C-alpha positions in Angstrom: -16.0 13.7 3.2 -17.1 10.3 4.7 -19.8 8.2 3.2 -21.0 4.8 3.7 -21.9 2.4 0.9 -23.7 -0.9 2.0 -23.5 -3.7 -0.4 -26.3 -4.2 -2.9 -29.2 -7.1 -2.3 -28.2 -8.8 -5.3 -26.1 -11.9 -5.8 -22.4 -11.4 -5.8 -20.3 -13.2 -8.5 -17.7 -14.0 -6.1 -17.3 -17.9 -5.9 -17.5 -19.8 -2.8 -13.6 -20.6 -3.1 -12.7 -16.8 -2.7 -15.1 -16.4 0.6 -13.6 -17.1 4.1 -9.8 -16.3 3.4 -9.5 -14.6 7.1 -12.1 -17.1 9.0 -9.7 -20.1 7.3 -7.0 -18.8 9.0 -8.8 -17.9 12.3 -9.4 -14.2 11.7 -12.6 -12.7 12.6 -13.3 -10.1 9.8 -14.3 -6.7 11.8 -13.1 -3.4 10.7 -10.1 -2.4 8.6 -8.5 0.9 7.3 -6.9 0.9 3.7 -5.2 3.9 2.2 -4.7 5.0 -1.2 -7.9 2.7 -1.8 -9.1 4.5 -5.2 -7.1 2.6 -7.7 -4.2 -0.2 -7.7 -3.3 -2.2 -5.1 -5.2 -0.3 -2.2 -8.2 -0.8 -4.5 -7.8 -4.6 -4.8 -6.9 -5.0 -1.0 -10.5 -3.2 -0.3 -12.1 -5.6 -2.4 -10.7 -8.7 -0.9 -11.7 -7.4 2.6 -15.2 -6.6 1.5 -15.5 -10.0 -0.2 -14.3 -11.4 3.3 -16.7 -9.5 5.3 -14.8 -6.7 6.7 -16.3 -3.3 7.5 -13.8 -1.4 5.0 -13.0 2.3 5.7 -11.4 3.3 2.2 -9.3 6.4 2.1 -7.9 8.4 -0.6 -7.2 12.1 -1.8 -8.7 12.2 -4.9 -12.5 12.4 -5.5 -12.6 8.6 -7.5 -12.5 7.0 -4.2 -16.1 7.5 -4.3 -16.6 5.8 -7.7 -14.3 3.2 -6.5 -16.1 2.4 -3.6 -19.6 2.2 -5.6 -17.6 -0.3 -7.9 -16.7 -2.3 -5.0 -20.0 -2.4 -3.5 -21.5 -3.3 -6.6 -18.9 -6.4 -7.0 -20.6 -7.9 -3.7 -19.2 -9.6 -0.7 -20.0 -9.8 3.2 -18.8 -6.4 4.1 -19.3 -2.8 3.8 -17.3 0.3 2.7 -17.0 3.7 4.3 -15.1 6.3 2.3 -13.2 8.9 3.7 -11.5 11.3 0.9 -8.7 12.9 2.8 -5.1 14.3 2.2 -2.8 12.0 4.2 0.1 13.9 3.3 -0.9 16.4 6.1 -1.1 15.9 10.1 -4.8 17.0 9.9 -5.7 14.7 7.5 -4.2 11.4 9.4 -6.0 12.5 12.5 -9.3 13.0 10.4 -8.8 9.4 8.9 -8.3 7.7 12.3 -11.3 9.4 14.1 -13.5 8.3 11.4 -12.0 4.6 11.2 -12.2 4.6 15.2 -15.7 6.1 15.4 -14.4 8.7 17.5 -12.7 6.1 19.6 -15.9 4.0 19.7 -14.7 0.9 18.0 -11.6 -1.0 17.1 -9.7 -1.5 14.2 -8.2 -4.7 13.7 -6.3 -4.5 10.2 -4.4 -1.4 8.8 -3.2 -1.6 5.3 -0.7 1.4 5.1 -0.7 1.5 1.3 -0.7 5.2 0.2 2.1 6.4 -1.6 3.4 8.3 -4.5 6.6 8.7 -6.6 8.8 11.2 -8.4 11.0 10.1 -11.2 11.6 10.1 -15.1 14.3 12.7 -14.2 17.4 13.2 -12.3 17.3 14.3 -8.7 18.4 17.7 -9.8 15.6 18.1 -12.1 13.0 17.1 -10.1 11.3 19.9 -8.1 11.7 20.2 -4.5 8.1 20.4 -4.0 7.6 16.7 -5.7 10.3 15.4 -3.6 8.8 16.7 -0.2 5.4 15.4 -1.3 6.8 11.8 -1.8 8.2 12.3 1.7 5.3 13.7 3.4 3.1 10.9 2.1 5.3 7.7 2.0 7.0 8.6 5.1 5.6 11.2 7.3 1.9 10.1 6.8 3.1 6.4 7.5 4.5 6.9 10.6 1.8 9.2 11.7 -1.0 6.6 10.7 1.3 3.5 12.3 1.7 5.6 15.5 -2.0 6.0 16.0 -3.0 2.5 15.0 -0.1 0.7 16.6 -0.5 2.2 20.2 -4.0 1.2 20.2 -2.8 -2.3 18.8 -0.4 -2.8 21.5 -2.4 -1.7 24.4 -5.3 -4.4 23.8 -2.9 -7.0 22.4 -4.0 -7.7 19.0 -4.5 -6.3 15.6 -2.5 -6.3 12.1 -0.3 -3.7 10.1 0.3 -4.1 6.5 3.0 -1.9 5.0 3.4 -1.3 1.3 7.0 -1.2 0.7 9.0 -2.2 -2.3 11.4 -4.4 -4.1 13.1 -0.6 -4.5 13.4 -0.8 -0.6 16.5 -3.0 -1.2 18.5 -1.0 -3.4 19.5 2.8 -4.0 17.3 4.0 -6.8 18.8 6.4 -9.3 16.1 8.6 -11.1 13.9 8.1 -8.5 16.2 8.3 -5.7 13.5 10.0 -3.0 10.9 7.2 -3.7 13.2 4.3 -3.2 14.9 6.2 -0.2 11.2 6.4 1.3 10.4 3.0 0.7 13.7 1.8 2.3 12.4 3.8 5.3 9.0 2.2 5.2 10.4 -1.4 5.2 13.1 -0.4 8.0 9.9 0.7 10.0 7.9 -2.4 9.6 10.9 -4.6 10.2 11.4 -2.8 13.5 8.0 -2.6 14.6 7.7 -6.3 13.8 10.5 -6.9 16.4 9.2 -4.5 19.0 5.3 -6.0 18.7 5.6 -9.2 18.2 5.4 -10.2 22.0 2.2 -8.2 22.3 -0.1 -9.9 19.6 0.2 -7.4 16.8 1.3 -8.9 13.5 3.4 -6.4 11.3 4.0 -7.6 7.5 5.8 -5.7 4.8 4.3 -6.0 1.2 7.1 -5.8 -1.3 5.9 -5.7 -4.8 7.8 -5.0 -8.1 6.8 -3.2 -11.1 2.8 -3.4 -10.9 0.0 -2.3 -13.3 -1.3 0.7 -11.5 -1.4 4.4 -12.1 2.2 4.8 -10.4 4.5 5.1 -13.2 2.3 7.6 -15.1 2.0 9.9 -12.0 5.9 9.7 -11.4 6.4 10.4 -15.0 7.9 7.1 -16.0 5.3 5.5 -18.0 6.9 6.1 -21.5 10.2 7.8 -20.7 11.9 4.6 -18.4 12.4 0.8 -19.4 10.5 0.0 -16.2 7.7 2.1 -17.2 7.3 0.4 -20.6 8.0 -3.0 -19.4 5.6 -5.7 -18.0 3.9 -5.1 -14.5 1.9 -7.8 -12.2 -1.6 -7.6 -11.7 -2.5 -5.7 -8.8 -5.3 -8.0 -7.5 -2.5 -10.9 -7.5 -0.2 -8.6 -5.8 -3.1 -7.3 -3.0 -4.0 -11.1 -2.4 -0.2 -12.1 -1.7 -0.2 -9.1 0.9 -3.5 -10.1 2.3 -2.9 -13.6 3.0 0.7 -13.1 4.2 -0.9 -10.5 6.6 -3.4 -12.5 8.1 -0.8 -15.9 8.1 1.5 -13.7 10.4 4.2 -13.3 7.9 7.0 -10.5 8.3 6.9 -9.9 4.6 6.0 -11.1 1.4 8.0 -10.2 -2.2 4.8 -10.5 -4.2 3.9 -10.4 -8.1 6.1 -12.2 -10.7 8.8 -15.0 -9.0 11.4 -13.1 -10.7 10.9 -10.4 -8.3 11.8 -12.7 -5.4 15.2 -13.6 -7.4 15.7 -9.9 -7.8 15.0 -8.8 -4.1 17.4 -11.7 -2.9 20.1 -11.0 -5.5 20.1 -7.3 -4.4 20.8 -8.1 -0.8 24.2 -9.6 -1.5 25.2 -7.1 -4.1 27.6 -4.1 -3.6 25.4 -0.8 -3.6 27.0 0.5 -6.7 26.4 -2.6 -8.4 22.5 -2.3 -7.3 22.7 1.4 -8.1 23.9 0.8 -11.7 21.2 -2.1 -12.3 18.6 0.0 -11.0 19.6 3.1 -13.2 19.1 0.9 -16.2 15.3 0.2 -15.6 14.8 4.0 -14.5 17.2 6.6 -16.2 14.8 8.5 -18.6 15.6 7.9 -22.4 14.9 10.3 -25.3 14.1 13.5 -23.0 14.0 14.7 -19.6 10.4 13.1 -18.8 6.8 13.1 -19.0 4.3 15.7 -18.6 0.8 15.1 -16.5 
């Protein structure tokens, strides 16, 4: 399902200081794709892009993508939003999104934010149903590779473009009690760094966005909100994380550890600690307490 929403002819509340992030860095806003755009970091990325004047193809599986697009349009900005409700965990869904984004090959996409992802946690690996872990792999890994392949090939051919991968600080350490999620983000981080090396000489920017715990629906959907320390703990503002990612990809950075400055400290420390120590530290935050996990 695809819908285009033009911005209303009302005065938006965006201040002049918030305008022109892209143009200030010599980037002309054209067409951008944001996956996982119905909430959280993806929604905030879409908001920034719209305020900057991009045509944003906002994709998500759930019907709330339509409500999110209407809200973003009401917020104002110089761009317009095109919504695509699609299941990116399927190959058909990824192909459908790219077909819509490129208008069947008739327009170029200059920025792709590969942000869609899901987690499974709040229980041990042996307790989490196989289908939940396979869904994590399908969305976080397989669909990311598929969409990145479609975008990177076109960008490589024309010699320009930007790819923003939403990774995680969890990518730097073993992740007990969310083992498949942590492994999926390690994959995404490695993929982004590899593509950065391959595409740098072709004018294509590849940036990895590494947030820490962020105030999104992630922990509720992963069954970690009430049963784990990290789920109950403080979280970063998704708008701040999104802006850091947006500015990083516009500025040509290879990666950005976003959110609270302590995330940078944690990420740096994790790179020098033994795996068993990193795993134990992660388990303190993610091991379920007082039960096997949450429902819903």
